[in-house]
DSSP file (Angstrom, degrees, kcal/mol; ACC not computed):
  #  RESIDUE AA STRUCTURE BP1 BP2  ACC     N-H-->O    O-->H-N    N-H-->O    O-->H-N    TCO  KAPPA ALPHA  PHI   PSI    X-CA   Y-CA   Z-CA
    1    1 A X              0   0    0      0, 0.0     2,-0.4     0, 0.0    24,-0.2   0.000 360.0 360.0 360.0 164.2  129.8  160.0  137.8
    2    2 A X  B     -A   24   0A   0     22,-2.1    22,-0.9     1,-0.0     0, 0.0  -0.979 360.0 -10.4-138.0 123.2  129.1  163.7  138.4
    3    3 A X  S    S+     0   0    0     -2,-0.4     2,-0.2     1,-0.2    20,-0.1   0.547  96.1 127.1  76.4   9.5  131.7  166.3  139.6
    4    4 A X        -     0   0    0     20,-0.2     2,-0.3    15,-0.1    -1,-0.2  -0.632  35.5-171.8-104.4 157.9  134.5  163.8  140.4
    5    5 A X  E     -E   17   0B   0     12,-2.1    12,-3.3    -2,-0.2     2,-0.3  -0.849  16.6-132.0-131.0 170.8  138.1  163.5  139.5
    6    6 A X  E     -E   16   0B   0     -2,-0.3     2,-0.3    10,-0.3    10,-0.2  -0.942  18.3-171.6-124.3 152.9  140.8  160.9  140.1
    7    7 A X  E     -E   15   0B   0      8,-2.1     8,-2.4    -2,-0.3     2,-0.2  -0.974  21.3-118.6-138.7 152.0  144.3  161.3  141.3
    8    8 A X  E     -E   14   0B   0     -2,-0.3     2,-0.3     6,-0.2     6,-0.2  -0.628  24.2-175.3 -89.9 152.0  147.3  159.0  141.7
    9    9 A X  E  >  -E   13   0B   0      4,-1.1     4,-2.5    -2,-0.2    -2,-0.0  -0.980  27.4-136.9-144.2 133.7  149.0  158.1  145.0
   10   10 A X  T  4 S+     0   0    0     -2,-0.3    -1,-0.1     1,-0.2     4,-0.1   0.830 104.8  40.0 -60.4 -33.1  152.2  156.0  145.3
   11   11 A X  T  4 S+     0   0    0      2,-0.1    -1,-0.2     1,-0.1    -3,-0.0   0.898 130.1  22.3 -84.3 -43.7  150.7  154.1  148.3
   12   12 A X  T  4 S-     0   0    0      1,-0.3     2,-0.4     3,-0.0    -2,-0.2   0.654  92.8-138.4-102.0 -17.3  147.1  153.6  147.3
   13   13 A X  E  <  -E    9   0B   0     -4,-2.5    -4,-1.1     2,-0.0     2,-0.3  -0.762  65.5  -1.1  91.5-142.6  147.1  153.9  143.5
   14   14 A X  E    S+E    8   0B   0     -2,-0.4     2,-0.3    -6,-0.2    -6,-0.2  -0.685  71.8 176.7 -87.0 135.3  144.3  155.8  141.8
   15   15 A X  E     -E    7   0B   0     -8,-2.4    -8,-2.1    -2,-0.3     2,-0.4  -0.908  34.6-100.1-134.0 163.9  141.6  157.3  144.1
   16   16 A X  E     +EF   6 111B   0     95,-2.9    95,-2.5    -2,-0.3   -10,-0.3  -0.704  49.7 168.7 -86.1 130.8  138.5  159.4  143.6
   17   17 A X  E     +E    5   0B   0    -12,-3.3   -12,-2.1    -2,-0.4    93,-0.1  -0.711  42.9  54.2-132.1-178.4  139.0  163.1  144.6
   18   18 A X        +     0   0    0     -2,-0.2     2,-0.4     1,-0.2    -1,-0.2   0.869  67.7 174.9  58.9  40.8  137.4  166.5  144.3
   19   19 A X        +     0   0    0     90,-0.8    89,-3.3    -3,-0.2    90,-0.4  -0.665   1.7 174.4 -83.6 127.4  134.2  165.2  146.0
   20   20 A X    >   -     0   0    0     -2,-0.4     3,-2.2    87,-0.2    80,-0.2  -0.831  43.6 -68.5-126.8 166.0  131.6  167.9  146.8
   21   21 A X  T 3  S+     0   0    0     82,-0.5    80,-0.2    85,-0.4    84,-0.1  -0.310 121.3  20.2 -53.9 129.3  128.0  167.9  148.1
   22   22 A X  T 3  S+     0   0    0     78,-2.3    -1,-0.3     1,-0.3    79,-0.1   0.283  91.3 128.9  92.5  -9.7  125.7  166.3  145.5
   23   23 A X    <   -     0   0    0     -3,-2.2    77,-2.7    77,-0.2    -1,-0.3  -0.352  34.8-176.1 -72.7 160.0  128.4  164.4  143.6
   24   24 A X  E     -AB   2  99A   0    -22,-0.9   -22,-2.1    75,-0.2     2,-0.4  -0.982  21.7-150.3-153.7 163.5  127.9  160.7  142.9
   25   25 A X  E     - B   0  98A   0     73,-2.0    73,-3.5    -2,-0.3     2,-0.4  -0.998  14.7-155.0-137.1 131.6  129.6  157.6  141.4
   26   26 A X  E     - B   0  97A   0     -2,-0.4     2,-0.4    71,-0.2    71,-0.2  -0.909   5.8-168.6-114.0 139.6  127.7  154.7  139.8
   27   27 A X  E     - B   0  96A   0     69,-2.8    69,-3.2    -2,-0.4     3,-0.4  -0.992  18.8-137.7-124.8 127.6  128.9  151.1  139.5
   28   28 A X  E     -     0   0A   0     -2,-0.4    67,-0.2    67,-0.2    66,-0.0  -0.608  66.8  -1.2 -92.3 145.8  127.1  148.7  137.2
   29   29 A X  E     -     0   0A   0     -2,-0.3     2,-0.5     1,-0.2    66,-0.2   0.857  65.6-177.6  52.9  55.5  126.1  145.1  137.8
   30   30 A X  E     - B   0  94A   0     64,-3.2    64,-2.4    -3,-0.4     2,-0.7  -0.743  18.6-143.9 -80.8 124.5  127.7  144.4  141.3
   31   31 A X  E     + B   0  93A   0     -2,-0.5    62,-0.2    62,-0.2    61,-0.0  -0.821  25.3 174.4 -98.8 109.6  127.0  140.7  142.0
   32   32 A X        -     0   0    0     60,-3.0     3,-0.5    -2,-0.7    -1,-0.1   0.529  34.7-144.7 -87.9  -7.8  126.3  140.1  145.7
   33   33 A X        -     0   0    0     59,-0.2    59,-3.2     1,-0.2    -1,-0.3  -0.386  44.1 -49.2  75.9-156.9  125.5  136.4  145.2
   34   34 A X  S    S+     0   0    0     57,-0.2     2,-0.5     1,-0.1    -1,-0.2   0.594 121.4  62.6 -94.2 -13.0  122.8  134.6  147.2
   35   35 A X  S    S-     0   0    0     -3,-0.5     2,-0.1    57,-0.0    -1,-0.1  -0.962  82.9-126.4-119.6 126.3  123.9  135.6  150.7
   36   36 A X        -     0   0    0     -2,-0.5    55,-0.1     1,-0.1    53,-0.1  -0.404  22.7-121.6 -67.9 138.4  123.8  139.3  151.7
   37   37 A X        -     0   0    0     53,-0.5    53,-0.3     1,-0.1    -1,-0.1  -0.339  13.8-141.9 -67.3 164.1  127.0  140.8  153.1
   38   38 A X  S    S+     0   0    0      1,-0.2    48,-1.9    51,-0.1     2,-0.3   0.614  71.4  20.9-104.5 -15.8  126.7  142.2  156.7
   39   39 A X  E     -G   85   0B   0     46,-0.3    78,-2.1    27,-0.0     2,-0.4  -0.974  57.9-137.8-152.1 163.6  128.9  145.2  156.4
   40   40 A X  E     -GH  84 116B   0     44,-2.7    44,-2.5    -2,-0.3     2,-0.4  -0.981  14.5-164.5-123.4 134.4  130.6  147.8  154.1
   41   41 A X  E     -GH  83 115B   0     74,-2.8    74,-2.2    -2,-0.4     2,-0.3  -0.980   9.5-178.2-118.3 133.4  134.1  149.1  154.5
   42   42 A X  E     -GH  82 114B   0     40,-2.4    40,-2.8    -2,-0.4     2,-0.5  -0.947  21.9-138.4-126.2 150.8  135.4  152.2  152.7
   43   43 A X  E     +GH  81 113B   0     70,-2.3    69,-3.0    -2,-0.3    70,-0.6  -0.953  36.6 163.5-108.8 122.8  138.8  153.9  152.7
   44   44 A X  E     -GH  80 111B   0     36,-2.5    36,-2.6    -2,-0.5     2,-0.3  -0.896  23.7-161.5-137.7 160.9  138.5  157.7  152.9
   45   45 A X  E     + H   0 110B   0     65,-1.7    65,-3.2    -2,-0.3     2,-0.3  -0.987  11.9 172.0-146.0 137.4  140.6  160.7  153.7
   46   46 A X        -     0   0    0     32,-0.4    27,-2.6    29,-0.4    28,-1.3  -0.962  23.9-170.5-149.4 129.6  139.6  164.3  154.6
   47   47 A X  S    S+     0   0    0     -2,-0.3    29,-0.1    27,-0.2    25,-0.1   0.578  85.6  37.1 -87.7 -12.3  141.6  167.3  155.8
   48   48 A X  S    S-     0   0    0     60,-0.4    26,-0.2    23,-0.1    -2,-0.1   0.206 122.1 -44.8-111.7-130.3  138.4  169.2  156.6
   49   49 A X        -     0   0    0      1,-0.3    23,-0.3    23,-0.1     2,-0.2   0.562  67.2-143.8 -87.2 -10.3  135.0  168.1  158.1
   50   50 A X        -     0   0    0     58,-0.7    53,-0.3    57,-0.2    -1,-0.3  -0.601  17.1-150.9  79.3-144.4  134.4  165.0  156.1
   51   51 A X  E     -C   70   0A   0     19,-1.6    19,-3.1    -2,-0.2     2,-0.4  -0.945  23.6 -58.4 169.0-150.4  130.8  164.2  155.1
   52   52 A X  E     -CD  69 101A   0     49,-3.0    49,-2.4    -2,-0.3     2,-0.5  -0.985  27.2-160.9-131.4 139.4  128.5  161.3  154.3
   53   53 A X  E     -CD  68 100A   0     15,-2.6    15,-2.8    -2,-0.4     2,-0.4  -0.976  14.1-170.8-117.6 114.0  128.7  158.5  151.7
   54   54 A X  E     -CD  67  99A   0     45,-2.8    45,-3.2    -2,-0.5     2,-0.5  -0.888   9.0-152.7-105.9 137.7  125.4  156.8  151.0
   55   55 A X  E     -CD  66  98A   0     11,-3.0    10,-3.3    -2,-0.4    11,-1.4  -0.947  16.9-175.5-112.8 124.7  125.2  153.7  148.9
   56   56 A X  E     -CD  64  97A   0     41,-2.6    41,-2.3    -2,-0.5     2,-0.6  -0.873  31.0-120.8-118.6 148.8  122.0  153.0  147.0
   57   57 A X  E    S-CD  63  96A   0      6,-2.6     6,-0.6    -2,-0.3     2,-0.3  -0.817  94.2 -13.5 -82.3 119.9  120.7  150.1  144.9
   58   58 A X  S    S-     0   0    0     37,-3.7    -2,-0.2    -2,-0.6     2,-0.1  -0.698 125.3 -16.8  84.8-140.7  120.0  151.8  141.6
   59   59 A X  S >  S-     0   0    0     -2,-0.3     3,-2.4    37,-0.1    38,-0.2  -0.167  85.4 -79.5 -88.7-172.9  120.0  155.6  141.7
   60   60 A X  T 3  S+     0   0    0      1,-0.3    -3,-0.1    -4,-0.1    -1,-0.1   0.610 131.2  59.4 -66.8 -10.4  119.7  157.9  144.7
   61   61 A X  T 3  S+     0   0    0      2,-0.1    -1,-0.3    -5,-0.1     3,-0.1   0.366  94.7  89.5 -94.4   4.0  115.9  157.3  144.6
   62   62 A X  S <  S-     0   0    0     -3,-2.4     2,-0.3     1,-0.2    -4,-0.2  -0.031  95.1 -54.3 -85.6-167.1  116.6  153.5  145.1
   63   63 A X  E     -C   57   0A   0     -6,-0.6    -6,-2.6     1,-0.1     2,-0.5  -0.545  53.1-122.4 -74.6 130.4  117.0  151.5  148.3
   64   64 A X  E     +C   56   0A   0     -2,-0.3    -8,-0.3    -8,-0.2     3,-0.1  -0.628  31.9 176.4 -73.1 121.4  119.6  152.7  150.8
   65   65 A X  E     -     0   0A   0    -10,-3.3    22,-3.1    -2,-0.5    23,-1.2   0.842  62.8  -8.5 -93.5 -42.2  122.1  149.9  151.4
   66   66 A X  E     -C   55   0A   0    -11,-1.4   -11,-3.0    20,-0.2     2,-0.4  -0.993  51.7-152.9-156.6 152.2  124.5  151.7  153.7
   67   67 A X  E     -C   54   0A   0     18,-0.4     2,-0.5    -2,-0.3   -13,-0.2  -0.996  13.6-167.1-131.5 126.7  125.4  155.1  155.1
   68   68 A X  E     -C   53   0A   0    -15,-2.8   -15,-2.6    -2,-0.4     2,-0.7  -0.958  13.9-147.7-119.3 122.8  128.9  156.0  156.1
   69   69 A X  E     -C   52   0A   0     -2,-0.5     2,-0.6   -17,-0.2   -17,-0.2  -0.806  20.2-148.4 -84.0 118.6  129.8  159.1  158.2
   70   70 A X  E     -C   51   0A   0    -19,-3.1   -19,-1.6    -2,-0.7     2,-0.1  -0.804  13.6-156.7 -93.3 118.1  133.3  160.2  157.0
   71   71 A X        -     0   0    0     -2,-0.6     2,-0.2   -21,-0.2   -21,-0.2  -0.426  31.3 -87.9 -86.9 165.0  135.3  161.8  159.7
   72   72 A X        -     0   0    0    -23,-0.3   -25,-0.2     1,-0.1    -1,-0.1  -0.555  39.8-170.5 -64.2 137.4  138.2  164.2  159.4
   73   73 A X        -     0   0    0    -27,-2.6   -26,-0.2    -2,-0.2    -1,-0.1   0.469  46.3 -99.1-113.0  -4.8  141.4  162.0  159.1
   74   74 A X  S    S+     0   0    0    -28,-1.3     2,-0.3   -26,-0.2   -27,-0.2   0.425  91.9  17.7 103.2  -1.6  144.1  164.6  159.3
   75   75 A X  S >  S-     0   0    0    -29,-0.8     3,-1.1     3,-0.3   -29,-0.4  -0.909  80.0 -98.3 172.6 161.7  144.9  165.1  155.6
   76   76 A X  T 3  S+     0   0    0     -2,-0.3   -31,-0.1     1,-0.3    -1,-0.1   0.668 126.1  31.6 -71.4 -16.5  143.8  164.6  152.0
   77   77 A X  T 3  S+     0   0    0      2,-0.1     2,-0.9   -31,-0.1    -1,-0.3   0.031  87.2 110.2-128.0  26.6  145.9  161.4  151.8
   78   78 A X    <   -     0   0    0     -3,-1.1   -32,-0.4     2,-0.0    -3,-0.3  -0.841  63.4-153.2 -97.9  94.1  145.7  160.3  155.4
   79   79 A X        -     0   0    0     -2,-0.9     2,-0.4   -34,-0.1   -34,-0.2  -0.434  19.3-178.3 -82.0 141.6  143.5  157.2  154.8
   80   80 A X  E     -G   44   0B   0    -36,-2.6   -36,-2.5    -2,-0.2     2,-0.5  -1.000  21.7-135.9-134.7 134.6  141.2  155.7  157.3
   81   81 A X  E     -G   43   0B   0     -2,-0.4     2,-0.4   -38,-0.2   -38,-0.2  -0.791  21.0-167.6 -88.8 131.1  139.0  152.6  156.8
   82   82 A X  E     -G   42   0B   0    -40,-2.8   -40,-2.4    -2,-0.5     2,-0.4  -0.983   0.7-163.9-121.7 128.9  135.5  153.0  158.1
   83   83 A X  E     +G   41   0B   0     -2,-0.4     2,-0.3   -42,-0.2   -42,-0.2  -0.941  11.0 173.4-117.4 133.3  133.2  150.0  158.5
   84   84 A X  E     -G   40   0B   0    -44,-2.5   -44,-2.7    -2,-0.4     2,-0.1  -0.959  33.6-108.2-133.2 152.2  129.4  150.1  159.0
   85   85 A X  E     -G   39   0B   0     -2,-0.3   -18,-0.4   -46,-0.2   -46,-0.3  -0.461  46.3 -96.7 -72.5 154.1  126.6  147.5  159.1
   86   86 A X        -     0   0    0    -48,-1.9   -20,-0.2     1,-0.1     3,-0.1  -0.500  21.5-150.9 -70.2 139.0  124.3  147.3  156.1
   87   87 A X  S    S+     0   0    0    -22,-3.1     2,-0.4     1,-0.3   -21,-0.2   0.800  86.9  20.5 -76.1 -31.2  121.0  149.2  156.5
   88   88 A X  S    S-     0   0    0    -23,-1.2    -1,-0.3   -25,-0.1   -25,-0.0  -0.996  86.6-116.0-140.7 129.6  119.3  146.8  154.1
   89   89 A X        -     0   0    0     -2,-0.4     2,-0.4    -3,-0.1   -51,-0.1  -0.338  34.7-164.7 -61.3 148.9  120.3  143.2  153.1
   90   90 A X        +     0   0    0    -53,-0.3   -53,-0.5   -58,-0.1     2,-0.3  -0.996  14.8 167.3-142.3 134.1  121.1  142.9  149.4
   91   91 A X        +     0   0    0     -2,-0.4   -57,-0.2   -55,-0.1   -58,-0.1  -0.896  45.7  27.4-135.8 166.5  121.5  139.8  147.2
   92   92 A X  S    S-     0   0    0    -59,-3.2   -60,-3.0    -2,-0.3     2,-0.5  -0.323 101.3 -33.2  80.2-163.8  121.7  139.3  143.5
   93   93 A X  E     +B   31   0A   0    -62,-0.2     2,-0.3   -61,-0.1   -62,-0.2  -0.828  65.4 165.4-101.9 129.5  123.0  141.7  140.8
   94   94 A X  E     -B   30   0A   0    -64,-2.4   -64,-3.2    -2,-0.5     2,-0.4  -0.992  38.2-124.5-141.5 146.7  122.5  145.5  141.3
   95   95 A X  E     -     0   0A   0     -2,-0.3   -37,-3.7   -66,-0.2     2,-0.4  -0.765  37.7-149.7 -80.0 138.1  123.7  148.8  140.0
   96   96 A X  E     -BD  27  57A   0    -69,-3.2   -69,-2.8    -2,-0.4     2,-0.5  -0.887  11.9-157.7-114.9 145.1  125.1  150.8  142.9
   97   97 A X  E     -BD  26  56A   0    -41,-2.3   -41,-2.6    -2,-0.4     2,-0.7  -0.989   4.1-158.3-119.4 124.6  125.2  154.6  143.4
   98   98 A X  E     -BD  25  55A   0    -73,-3.5   -73,-2.0    -2,-0.5     2,-0.4  -0.910  19.0-167.8 -98.3 109.5  127.7  156.1  145.8
   99   99 A X  E     -BD  24  54A   0    -45,-3.2   -45,-2.8    -2,-0.7     2,-0.4  -0.861   5.3-152.2-108.1 134.4  126.2  159.5  146.7
  100  100 A X  E     + D   0  53A   0    -77,-2.7   -78,-2.3    -2,-0.4     2,-0.3  -0.863  18.9 168.1-111.2 135.2  128.3  162.1  148.5
  101  101 A X  E     + D   0  52A   0    -49,-2.4   -49,-3.0    -2,-0.4     2,-0.3  -0.971  16.2 103.6-143.8 159.5  126.9  164.9  150.8
  102  102 A X  S    S-     0   0    0     -2,-0.3   -51,-0.1   -51,-0.2     6,-0.1  -0.977  70.0   0.0 162.8-159.6  128.2  167.4  153.3
  103  103 A X  S >  S-     0   0    0    -53,-0.3     3,-0.7    -2,-0.3   -82,-0.5  -0.305  75.9-116.5 -58.3 130.9  128.9  171.1  153.7
  104  104 A X  T 3  S+     0   0    0      1,-0.2    -1,-0.1   -84,-0.1     3,-0.1  -0.411  88.6  19.6 -70.5 142.6  128.1  172.9  150.4
  105  105 A X  T 3  S+     0   0    0      1,-0.2     2,-0.3   -84,-0.1    -1,-0.2   0.022 103.3  85.5  95.1 -27.2  130.9  174.6  148.5
  106  106 A X  S <  S-     0   0    0     -3,-0.7   -85,-0.4     1,-0.0    -1,-0.2  -0.753  86.3 -95.7-111.2 158.2  134.0  172.9  150.0
  107  107 A X        -     0   0    0     -2,-0.3   -87,-0.2     1,-0.1   -57,-0.2  -0.481  36.8-165.0 -64.3 134.7  135.8  169.7  149.1
  108  108 A X        -     0   0    0    -89,-3.3   -58,-0.7     1,-0.3   -60,-0.4   0.943  46.4 -48.7 -91.1 -59.4  134.5  166.9  151.4
  109  109 A X        -     0   0    0    -90,-0.4   -90,-0.8   -63,-0.1    -1,-0.3  -0.972  45.8-102.9-167.2 170.4  136.8  163.9  151.2
  110  110 A X  E     - H   0  45B   0    -65,-3.2   -65,-1.7    -2,-0.3     2,-0.4  -0.803  28.0-149.1-106.2 154.3  138.7  161.5  149.0
  111  111 A X  E     +FH  16  44B   0    -95,-2.5   -95,-2.9    -2,-0.3   -67,-0.2  -0.979  21.0 168.7-132.6 116.9  137.5  158.0  148.4
  112  112 A X  E     -     0   0B   0    -69,-3.0     2,-0.3    -2,-0.4    -1,-0.1   0.923  58.7 -15.5 -95.9 -58.1  139.9  155.1  147.7
  113  113 A X  E     - H   0  43B   0    -70,-0.6   -70,-2.3   -98,-0.1     2,-0.3  -0.954  45.2-150.0-147.8 165.4  138.1  151.8  147.9
  114  114 A X  E     - H   0  42B   0     -2,-0.3     2,-0.3   -72,-0.2   -72,-0.2  -0.977  13.8-178.0-135.2 149.7  134.9  150.0  149.0
  115  115 A X  E     - H   0  41B   0    -74,-2.2   -74,-2.8    -2,-0.3     2,-0.4  -0.954  13.6-154.9-151.9 126.8  134.4  146.4  150.1
  116  116 A X  E       H   0  40B   0     -2,-0.3   -76,-0.2   -76,-0.2    -2,-0.0  -0.849 360.0 360.0 -97.0 137.4  131.3  144.4  151.2
  117  117 A X              0   0    0    -78,-2.1   -77,-0.2    -2,-0.4    -1,-0.1   0.317 360.0 360.0-153.7 360.0  131.8  141.4  153.5
């Protein structure tokens, strides 16, 4: 990861915080099996403008799997689940990069969980 922190929350447990434009999180060897999921759900919270979460196979120069517009949710721990269709079908085992973008200089949003289904 780059530029991220984690924080505890009694309701959600540990979540990713302090997300700024250009930060990213990598997860190794995610196994999608033989059938591609059709959508991605993320749980996010933002007291400001939100931002965008892009998911890539490999690094940020890899194939874009999904793009999520994160809206303002009313607070840094006011969680909202956002579901989007996959931009590209994916099967097999892949390293994933969660790349965060938005207004430069300010904290964008917090990120609790992700789920493909």
